[in-house]
N, CA, C and O atoms as a GROMACS GRO file, in nm:
protein
  436
    1MET      N    1  -2.410  -1.780   1.096
    1MET     CA    2  -2.353  -1.738   0.969
    1MET      C    3  -2.206  -1.766   0.971
    1MET      O    4  -2.147  -1.794   1.075
    2ILE      N    5  -2.147  -1.759   0.856
    2ILE     CA    6  -2.001  -1.778   0.840
    2ILE      C    7  -1.940  -1.643   0.808
    2ILE      O    8  -1.988  -1.572   0.720
    3CYS      N    9  -1.836  -1.608   0.880
    3CYS     CA   10  -1.767  -1.480   0.856
    3CYS      C   11  -1.704  -1.483   0.716
    3CYS      O   12  -1.638  -1.580   0.678
    4TRP      N   13  -1.724  -1.375   0.642
    4TRP     CA   14  -1.673  -1.370   0.505
    4TRP      C   15  -1.519  -1.364   0.501
    4TRP      O   16  -1.458  -1.402   0.401
    5LYS      N   17  -1.458  -1.316   0.610
    5LYS     CA   18  -1.313  -1.299   0.611
    5LYS      C   19  -1.238  -1.419   0.669
    5LYS      O   20  -1.149  -1.472   0.604
    6CYS      N   21  -1.275  -1.461   0.791
    6CYS     CA   22  -1.201  -1.570   0.854
    6CYS      C   23  -1.267  -1.708   0.828
    6CYS      O   24  -1.209  -1.811   0.861
    7LYS      N   25  -1.387  -1.707   0.770
    7LYS     CA   26  -1.456  -1.829   0.731
    7LYS      C   27  -1.496  -1.918   0.850
    7LYS      O   28  -1.516  -2.039   0.835
    8LYS      N   29  -1.506  -1.856   0.967
    8LYS     CA   30  -1.545  -1.931   1.088
    8LYS      C   31  -1.696  -1.911   1.114
    8LYS      O   32  -1.752  -1.806   1.083
    9GLU      N   33  -1.758  -2.012   1.170
    9GLU     CA   34  -1.900  -2.005   1.206
    9GLU      C   35  -1.915  -1.911   1.328
    9GLU      O   36  -1.843  -1.924   1.427
   10ILE      N   37  -2.008  -1.818   1.317
   10ILE     CA   38  -2.034  -1.726   1.429
   10ILE      C   39  -2.184  -1.727   1.460
   10ILE      O   40  -2.265  -1.772   1.379
   11SER      N   41  -2.219  -1.678   1.577
   11SER     CA   42  -2.358  -1.691   1.623
   11SER      C   43  -2.450  -1.580   1.572
   11SER      O   44  -2.571  -1.588   1.592
   12ILE      N   45  -2.399  -1.478   1.507
   12ILE     CA   46  -2.483  -1.369   1.454
   12ILE      C   47  -2.549  -1.418   1.328
   12ILE      O   48  -2.481  -1.461   1.236
   13GLU      N   49  -2.686  -1.411   1.324
   13GLU     CA   50  -2.759  -1.458   1.210
   13GLU      C   51  -2.786  -1.349   1.110
   13GLU      O   52  -2.771  -1.372   0.990
   14LYS      N   53  -2.827  -1.230   1.153
   14LYS     CA   54  -2.863  -1.120   1.063
   14LYS      C   55  -2.788  -0.996   1.112
   14LYS      O   56  -2.842  -0.921   1.195
   15PRO      N   57  -2.667  -0.972   1.064
   15PRO     CA   58  -2.590  -0.858   1.111
   15PRO      C   59  -2.646  -0.726   1.063
   15PRO      O   60  -2.706  -0.717   0.955
   16VAL      N   61  -2.625  -0.622   1.144
   16VAL     CA   62  -2.659  -0.484   1.107
   16VAL      C   63  -2.529  -0.409   1.103
   16VAL      O   64  -2.426  -0.458   1.149
   17ARG      N   65  -2.535  -0.289   1.046
   17ARG     CA   66  -2.412  -0.209   1.038
   17ARG      C   67  -2.355  -0.189   1.177
   17ARG      O   68  -2.427  -0.157   1.271
   18GLY      N   69  -2.226  -0.210   1.187
   18GLY     CA   70  -2.159  -0.198   1.320
   18GLY      C   71  -2.127  -0.334   1.378
   18GLY      O   72  -2.036  -0.345   1.460
   19ASP      N   73  -2.200  -0.438   1.338
   19ASP     CA   74  -2.167  -0.574   1.391
   19ASP      C   75  -2.037  -0.619   1.330
   19ASP      O   76  -2.008  -0.593   1.213
   20GLU      N   77  -1.959  -0.686   1.411
   20GLU     CA   78  -1.830  -0.740   1.362
   20GLU      C   79  -1.812  -0.880   1.413
   20GLU      O   80  -1.873  -0.923   1.511
   21CYS      N   81  -1.725  -0.952   1.341
   21CYS     CA   82  -1.694  -1.088   1.377
   21CYS      C   83  -1.623  -1.088   1.512
   21CYS      O   84  -1.526  -1.014   1.531
   22PRO      N   85  -1.670  -1.172   1.606
   22PRO     CA   86  -1.601  -1.174   1.737
   22PRO      C   87  -1.463  -1.237   1.732
   22PRO      O   88  -1.386  -1.224   1.826
   23LEU      N   89  -1.432  -1.306   1.622
   23LEU     CA   90  -1.302  -1.373   1.612
   23LEU      C   91  -1.198  -1.287   1.538
   23LEU      O   92  -1.086  -1.272   1.586
   24CYS      N   93  -1.232  -1.231   1.421
   24CYS     CA   94  -1.133  -1.156   1.345
   24CYS      C   95  -1.164  -1.006   1.340
   24CYS      O   96  -1.085  -0.929   1.285
   25HIS      N   97  -1.278  -0.964   1.398
   25HIS     CA   98  -1.321  -0.824   1.406
   25HIS      C   99  -1.350  -0.757   1.273
   25HIS      O  100  -1.347  -0.635   1.263
   26ALA      N  101  -1.378  -0.839   1.170
   26ALA     CA  102  -1.418  -0.781   1.039
   26ALA      C  103  -1.562  -0.734   1.047
   26ALA      O  104  -1.644  -0.795   1.115
   27ASP      N  105  -1.594  -0.626   0.977
   27ASP     CA  106  -1.733  -0.582   0.968
   27ASP      C  107  -1.813  -0.696   0.903
   27ASP      O  108  -1.760  -0.766   0.817
   28LEU      N  109  -1.939  -0.715   0.942
   28LEU     CA  110  -2.019  -0.821   0.889
   28LEU      C  111  -2.125  -0.775   0.790
   28LEU      O  112  -2.162  -0.850   0.700
   29HIS      N  113  -2.175  -0.652   0.807
   29HIS     CA  114  -2.276  -0.601   0.716
   29HIS      C  115  -2.208  -0.534   0.598
   29HIS      O  116  -2.214  -0.413   0.581
   30VAL      N  117  -2.142  -0.618   0.517
   30VAL     CA  118  -2.059  -0.574   0.406
   30VAL      C  119  -2.100  -0.643   0.276
   30VAL      O  120  -2.162  -0.749   0.278
   31CYS      N  121  -2.066  -0.583   0.166
   31CYS     CA  122  -2.100  -0.643   0.037
   31CYS      C  123  -2.043  -0.785   0.020
   31CYS      O  124  -2.109  -0.873  -0.034
   32ARG      N  125  -1.922  -0.805   0.068
   32ARG     CA  126  -1.856  -0.939   0.053
   32ARG      C  127  -1.934  -1.047   0.126
   32ARG      O  128  -1.919  -1.165   0.093
   33ALA      N  129  -2.014  -1.013   0.223
   33ALA     CA  130  -2.091  -1.112   0.304
   33ALA      C  131  -2.234  -1.123   0.253
   33ALA      O  132  -2.315  -1.195   0.310
   34CYS      N  133  -2.265  -1.052   0.146
   34CYS     CA  134  -2.403  -1.046   0.097
   34CYS      C  135  -2.429  -1.149  -0.015
   34CYS      O  136  -2.343  -1.174  -0.098
   35ASP      N  137  -2.546  -1.204  -0.014
   35ASP     CA  138  -2.584  -1.302  -0.116
   35ASP      C  139  -2.590  -1.239  -0.257
   35ASP      O  140  -2.575  -1.310  -0.356
   36PHE      N  141  -2.610  -1.111  -0.266
   36PHE     CA  142  -2.614  -1.044  -0.396
   36PHE      C  143  -2.479  -1.007  -0.451
   36PHE      O  144  -2.468  -0.971  -0.569
   37TYR      N  145  -2.375  -1.015  -0.369
   37TYR     CA  146  -2.240  -0.977  -0.414
   37TYR      C  147  -2.193  -1.071  -0.523
   37TYR      O  148  -2.201  -1.193  -0.508
   38GLU      N  149  -2.144  -1.014  -0.634
   38GLU     CA  150  -2.089  -1.090  -0.743
   38GLU      C  151  -1.984  -1.003  -0.810
   38GLU      O  152  -2.017  -0.906  -0.878
   39SER      N  153  -1.857  -1.039  -0.791
   39SER     CA  154  -1.751  -0.962  -0.851
   39SER      C  155  -1.767  -0.968  -1.003
   39SER      O  156  -1.785  -1.075  -1.061
   40GLY      N  157  -1.760  -0.850  -1.067
   40GLY     CA  158  -1.772  -0.845  -1.209
   40GLY      C  159  -1.911  -0.801  -1.255
   40GLY      O  160  -1.926  -0.754  -1.368
   41ALA      N  161  -2.012  -0.816  -1.170
   41ALA     CA  162  -2.145  -0.766  -1.202
   41ALA      C  163  -2.148  -0.614  -1.191
   41ALA      O  164  -2.056  -0.557  -1.133
   42HIS      N  165  -2.247  -0.548  -1.242
   42HIS     CA  166  -2.259  -0.404  -1.234
   42HIS      C  167  -2.256  -0.366  -1.086
   42HIS      O  168  -2.338  -0.415  -1.007
   43ASN      N  169  -2.163  -0.279  -1.047
   43ASN     CA  170  -2.140  -0.242  -0.906
   43ASN      C  171  -2.108  -0.360  -0.819
   43ASN      O  172  -2.121  -0.351  -0.697
   44ASP      N  173  -2.064  -0.473  -0.877
   44ASP     CA  174  -2.033  -0.594  -0.805
   44ASP      C  175  -2.157  -0.647  -0.731
   44ASP      O  176  -2.143  -0.710  -0.626
   45CYS      N  177  -2.277  -0.621  -0.784
   45CYS     CA  178  -2.398  -0.659  -0.713
   45CYS      C  179  -2.505  -0.702  -0.814
   45CYS      O  180  -2.528  -0.634  -0.915
   46ARG      N  181  -2.570  -0.817  -0.785
   46ARG     CA  182  -2.676  -0.866  -0.872
   46ARG      C  183  -2.808  -0.798  -0.847
   46ARG      O  184  -2.901  -0.815  -0.926
   47GLU      N  185  -2.822  -0.721  -0.739
   47GLU     CA  186  -2.943  -0.646  -0.711
   47GLU      C  187  -2.928  -0.512  -0.782
   47GLU      O  188  -2.843  -0.431  -0.744
   48SER      N  189  -3.007  -0.489  -0.881
   48SER     CA  190  -2.992  -0.370  -0.968
   48SER      C  191  -3.035  -0.238  -0.902
   48SER      O  192  -3.003  -0.131  -0.955
   49SER      N  193  -3.106  -0.243  -0.792
   49SER     CA  194  -3.155  -0.119  -0.728
   49SER      C  195  -3.065  -0.065  -0.622
   49SER      O  196  -3.098   0.037  -0.561
   50THR      N  197  -2.951  -0.128  -0.597
   50THR     CA  198  -2.865  -0.079  -0.488
   50THR      C  199  -2.784   0.041  -0.532
   50THR      O  200  -2.759   0.062  -0.650
   51GLU      N  201  -2.743   0.119  -0.432
   51GLU     CA  202  -2.654   0.231  -0.456
   51GLU      C  203  -2.511   0.176  -0.460
   51GLU      O  204  -2.482   0.071  -0.404
   52PHE      N  205  -2.423   0.250  -0.526
   52PHE     CA  206  -2.284   0.207  -0.538
   52PHE      C  207  -2.217   0.213  -0.401
   52PHE      O  208  -2.232   0.312  -0.329
   53VAL      N  209  -2.143   0.111  -0.366
   53VAL     CA  210  -2.064   0.104  -0.245
   53VAL      C  211  -1.920   0.088  -0.288
   53VAL      O  212  -1.885  -0.009  -0.355
   54ASN      N  213  -1.836   0.183  -0.249
   54ASN     CA  214  -1.696   0.187  -0.292
   54ASN      C  215  -1.617   0.073  -0.227
   54ASN      O  216  -1.551  -0.003  -0.298
   55ASP      N  217  -1.624   0.061  -0.100
   55ASP     CA  218  -1.543  -0.040  -0.027
   55ASP      C  219  -1.630  -0.157   0.011
   55ASP      O  220  -1.712  -0.146   0.101
   56LYS      N  221  -1.614  -0.270  -0.056
   56LYS     CA  222  -1.698  -0.386  -0.038
   56LYS      C  223  -1.668  -0.464   0.089
   56LYS      O  224  -1.737  -0.562   0.119
   57GLU      N  225  -1.567  -0.421   0.165
   57GLU     CA  226  -1.528  -0.490   0.287
   57GLU      C  227  -1.548  -0.403   0.413
   57GLU      O  228  -1.503  -0.440   0.522
   58ARG      N  229  -1.614  -0.292   0.398
   58ARG     CA  230  -1.645  -0.207   0.514
   58ARG      C  231  -1.795  -0.203   0.536
   58ARG      O  232  -1.871  -0.217   0.440
   59GLY      N  233  -1.838  -0.186   0.657
   59GLY     CA  234  -1.980  -0.180   0.691
   59GLY      C  235  -2.053  -0.075   0.608
   59GLY      O  236  -1.997   0.032   0.580
   60ASN      N  237  -2.177  -0.104   0.569
   60ASN     CA  238  -2.258  -0.011   0.494
   60ASN      C  239  -2.403  -0.016   0.536
   60ASN      O  240  -2.440  -0.096   0.622
   61PHE      N  241  -2.484   0.069   0.478
   61PHE     CA  242  -2.625   0.079   0.514
   61PHE      C  243  -2.717   0.018   0.408
   61PHE      O  244  -2.836   0.051   0.406
   62CYS      N  245  -2.669  -0.067   0.323
   62CYS     CA  246  -2.746  -0.125   0.213
   62CYS      C  247  -2.873  -0.194   0.268
   62CYS      O  248  -2.865  -0.281   0.356
   63GLU      N  249  -2.988  -0.153   0.214
   63GLU     CA  250  -3.116  -0.209   0.260
   63GLU      C  251  -3.142  -0.346   0.197
   63GLU      O  252  -3.228  -0.420   0.245
   64TYR      N  253  -3.070  -0.382   0.092
   64TYR     CA  254  -3.091  -0.508   0.022
   64TYR      C  255  -3.004  -0.619   0.077
   64TYR      O  256  -3.009  -0.732   0.027
   65PHE      N  257  -2.922  -0.590   0.181
   65PHE     CA  258  -2.829  -0.688   0.232
   65PHE      C  259  -2.901  -0.814   0.275
   65PHE      O  260  -3.001  -0.809   0.347
   66ARG      N  261  -2.848  -0.926   0.230
   66ARG     CA  262  -2.900  -1.058   0.268
   66ARG      C  263  -2.779  -1.147   0.292
   66ARG      O  264  -2.693  -1.159   0.204
   67VAL      N  265  -2.772  -1.210   0.409
   67VAL     CA  266  -2.655  -1.289   0.444
   67VAL      C  267  -2.631  -1.398   0.342
   67VAL      O  268  -2.722  -1.472   0.306
   68LYS      N  269  -2.508  -1.408   0.297
   68LYS     CA  270  -2.474  -1.509   0.196
   68LYS      C  271  -2.504  -1.648   0.253
   68LYS      O  272  -2.466  -1.680   0.366
   69GLY      N  273  -2.570  -1.727   0.176
   69GLY     CA  274  -2.602  -1.862   0.220
   69GLY      C  275  -2.719  -1.870   0.316
   69GLY      O  276  -2.743  -1.976   0.373
   70ALA      N  277  -2.792  -1.759   0.336
   70ALA     CA  278  -2.904  -1.762   0.432
   70ALA      C  279  -3.017  -1.851   0.389
   70ALA      O  280  -3.089  -1.904   0.474
   71LEU      N  281  -3.035  -1.870   0.259
   71LEU     CA  282  -3.141  -1.958   0.211
   71LEU      C  283  -3.088  -2.098   0.216
   71LEU      O  284  -3.002  -2.136   0.136
   72ARG      N  285  -3.139  -2.177   0.308
   72ARG     CA  286  -3.088  -2.311   0.327
   72ARG      C  287  -3.192  -2.412   0.277
   72ARG      O  288  -3.308  -2.380   0.255
   73GLU      N  289  -3.145  -2.535   0.262
   73GLU     CA  290  -3.235  -2.646   0.221
   73GLU      C  291  -3.342  -2.665   0.329
   73GLU      O  292  -3.316  -2.644   0.448
   74PRO      N  293  -3.462  -2.703   0.288
   74PRO     CA  294  -3.564  -2.731   0.388
   74PRO      C  295  -3.519  -2.837   0.486
   74PRO      O  296  -3.452  -2.934   0.449
   75GLN      N  297  -3.557  -2.818   0.611
   75GLN     CA  298  -3.519  -2.915   0.713
   75GLN      C  299  -3.643  -2.962   0.784
   75GLN      O  300  -3.746  -2.895   0.781
   76GLY      N  301  -3.634  -3.076   0.847
   76GLY     CA  302  -3.747  -3.133   0.919
   76GLY      C  303  -3.762  -3.280   0.884
   76GLY      O  304  -3.697  -3.328   0.791
   77PRO      N  305  -3.847  -3.350   0.957
   77PRO     CA  306  -3.860  -3.494   0.935
   77PRO      C  307  -3.908  -3.527   0.796
   77PRO      O  308  -3.869  -3.631   0.741
   78GLN      N  309  -3.991  -3.443   0.735
   78GLN     CA  310  -4.042  -3.478   0.600
   78GLN      C  311  -3.933  -3.468   0.495
   78GLN      O  312  -3.951  -3.521   0.385
   79PHE      N  313  -3.822  -3.404   0.524
   79PHE     CA  314  -3.713  -3.391   0.429
   79PHE      C  315  -3.590  -3.475   0.468
   79PHE      O  316  -3.488  -3.472   0.398
   80ALA      N  317  -3.597  -3.546   0.577
   80ALA     CA  318  -3.481  -3.619   0.631
   80ALA      C  319  -3.431  -3.724   0.534
   80ALA      O  320  -3.310  -3.745   0.525
   81GLN      N  321  -3.518  -3.792   0.462
   81GLN     CA  322  -3.475  -3.899   0.370
   81GLN      C  323  -3.432  -3.847   0.232
   81GLN      O  324  -3.373  -3.920   0.153
   82GLY      N  325  -3.461  -3.721   0.207
   82GLY     CA  326  -3.433  -3.666   0.073
   82GLY      C  327  -3.547  -3.693  -0.020
   82GLY      O  328  -3.640  -3.764   0.019
   83PRO      N  329  -3.546  -3.639  -0.142
   83PRO     CA  330  -3.655  -3.657  -0.232
   83PRO      C  331  -3.663  -3.804  -0.280
   83PRO      O  332  -3.561  -3.870  -0.299
   84GLN      N  333  -3.782  -3.849  -0.299
   84GLN     CA  334  -3.807  -3.985  -0.349
   84GLN      C  335  -3.847  -3.970  -0.499
   84GLN      O  336  -3.933  -3.890  -0.534
   85PHE      N  337  -3.784  -4.049  -0.583
   85PHE     CA  338  -3.813  -4.041  -0.725
   85PHE      C  339  -3.880  -4.170  -0.773
   85PHE      O  340  -3.850  -4.279  -0.725
   86ALA      N  341  -3.969  -4.155  -0.866
   86ALA     CA  342  -4.029  -4.272  -0.928
   86ALA      C  343  -3.919  -4.346  -1.005
   86ALA      O  344  -3.819  -4.287  -1.046
   87GLN      N  345  -3.941  -4.475  -1.024
   87GLN     CA  346  -3.842  -4.558  -1.090
   87GLN      C  347  -3.816  -4.500  -1.231
   87GLN      O  348  -3.910  -4.483  -1.308
   88GLY      N  349  -3.689  -4.470  -1.264
   88GLY     CA  350  -3.654  -4.418  -1.392
   88GLY      C  351  -3.671  -4.266  -1.406
   88GLY      O  352  -3.633  -4.210  -1.509
   89ALA      N  353  -3.727  -4.200  -1.305
   89ALA     CA  354  -3.745  -4.055  -1.312
   89ALA      C  355  -3.612  -3.983  -1.287
   89ALA      O  356  -3.526  -4.032  -1.214
   90GLN      N  357  -3.597  -3.869  -1.347
   90GLN     CA  358  -3.480  -3.787  -1.325
   90GLN      C  359  -3.503  -3.694  -1.208
   90GLN      O  360  -3.618  -3.657  -1.183
   91PRO      N  361  -3.398  -3.654  -1.134
   91PRO     CA  362  -3.415  -3.557  -1.026
   91PRO      C  363  -3.478  -3.430  -1.082
   91PRO      O  364  -3.440  -3.382  -1.189
   92GLY      N  365  -3.577  -3.376  -1.010
   92GLY     CA  366  -3.646  -3.257  -1.053
   92GLY      C  367  -3.777  -3.287  -1.123
   92GLY      O  368  -3.864  -3.200  -1.129
   93GLN      N  369  -3.796  -3.410  -1.177
   93GLN     CA  370  -3.919  -3.441  -1.246
   93GLN      C  371  -4.037  -3.445  -1.149
   93GLN      O  372  -4.145  -3.398  -1.183
   94ASN      N  373  -4.018  -3.500  -1.031
   94ASN     CA  374  -4.129  -3.502  -0.934
   94ASN      C  375  -4.164  -3.362  -0.893
   94ASN      O  376  -4.283  -3.331  -0.877
   95ALA      N  377  -4.068  -3.276  -0.875
   95ALA     CA  378  -4.095  -3.136  -0.837
   95ALA      C  379  -4.167  -3.064  -0.952
   95ALA      O  380  -4.256  -2.983  -0.928
   96GLN      N  381  -4.128  -3.095  -1.075
   96GLN     CA  382  -4.195  -3.035  -1.188
   96GLN      C  383  -4.339  -3.085  -1.197
   96GLN      O  384  -4.431  -3.006  -1.220
   97ALA      N  385  -4.359  -3.210  -1.179
   97ALA     CA  386  -4.496  -3.266  -1.185
   97ALA      C  387  -4.581  -3.210  -1.074
   97ALA      O  388  -4.697  -3.178  -1.097
   98ALA      N  389  -4.526  -3.198  -0.952
   98ALA     CA  390  -4.599  -3.143  -0.842
   98ALA      C  391  -4.638  -2.999  -0.868
   98ALA      O  392  -4.751  -2.958  -0.840
   99ALA      N  393  -4.544  -2.920  -0.923
   99ALA     CA  394  -4.574  -2.782  -0.956
   99ALA      C  395  -4.682  -2.773  -1.064
   99ALA      O  396  -4.772  -2.690  -1.055
  100ARG      N  397  -4.672  -2.859  -1.166
  100ARG     CA  398  -4.770  -2.858  -1.271
  100ARG      C  399  -4.908  -2.895  -1.219
  100ARG      O  400  -5.007  -2.833  -1.256
  101ASP      N  401  -4.915  -2.996  -1.132
  101ASP     CA  402  -5.041  -3.042  -1.070
  101ASP      C  403  -5.100  -2.928  -0.985
  101ASP      O  404  -5.220  -2.902  -0.990
  102ALA      N  405  -5.016  -2.861  -0.907
  102ALA     CA  406  -5.066  -2.751  -0.826
  102ALA      C  407  -5.120  -2.637  -0.909
  102ALA      O  408  -5.222  -2.577  -0.874
  103PHE      N  409  -5.050  -2.606  -1.023
  103PHE     CA  410  -5.095  -2.503  -1.114
  103PHE      C  411  -5.229  -2.541  -1.176
  103PHE      O  412  -5.320  -2.460  -1.182
  104ASN      N  413  -5.240  -2.667  -1.222
  104ASN     CA  414  -5.365  -2.711  -1.281
  104ASN      C  415  -5.480  -2.715  -1.181
  104ASN      O  416  -5.594  -2.687  -1.217
  105ALA      N  417  -5.450  -2.747  -1.058
  105ALA     CA  418  -5.554  -2.749  -0.956
  105ALA      C  419  -5.603  -2.607  -0.927
  105ALA      O  420  -5.720  -2.586  -0.898
  106LEU      N  421  -5.513  -2.513  -0.934
  106LEU     CA  422  -5.546  -2.377  -0.905
  106LEU      C  423  -5.623  -2.311  -1.022
  106LEU      O  424  -5.722  -2.241  -1.001
  107PHE      N  425  -5.575  -2.336  -1.146
  107PHE     CA  426  -5.634  -2.268  -1.262
  107PHE      C  427  -5.714  -2.359  -1.350
  107PHE      O  428  -5.775  -2.312  -1.447
  108GLY      N  429  -5.716  -2.486  -1.321
  108GLY     CA  430  -5.793  -2.582  -1.408
  108GLY      C  431  -5.706  -2.625  -1.523
  108GLY      O  432  -5.607  -2.561  -1.559
  109ASP      N  433  -5.748  -2.738  -1.581
  109ASP     CA  434  -5.669  -2.794  -1.695
  109ASP      C  435  -5.684  -2.709  -1.820
  109ASP      O  436  -5.626  -2.741  -1.924
   0.00000   0.00000   0.00000
């Protein structure tokens, strides 16, 4: 993960309350490091079920905490070349067609 404060890569993948950055000693299980954090949103959080946290830069016990940027692009040999598009197709059209085909196969035409 990347520390929210010093922006350095650190080896902790899923911090819990009390974990801190080994480089700058900032708390890691904080709102500012969470994927749901959005300044200006209600309680500065896009997750509507969370309790209010006053200090967004101090460790907390939020159960909805998800490391910012934890959802990464798929990796592996099947994704190494990137998506292949039919001639003249727009990006996303193959994904849309594949999703539509999967839906139709599941529920019928």
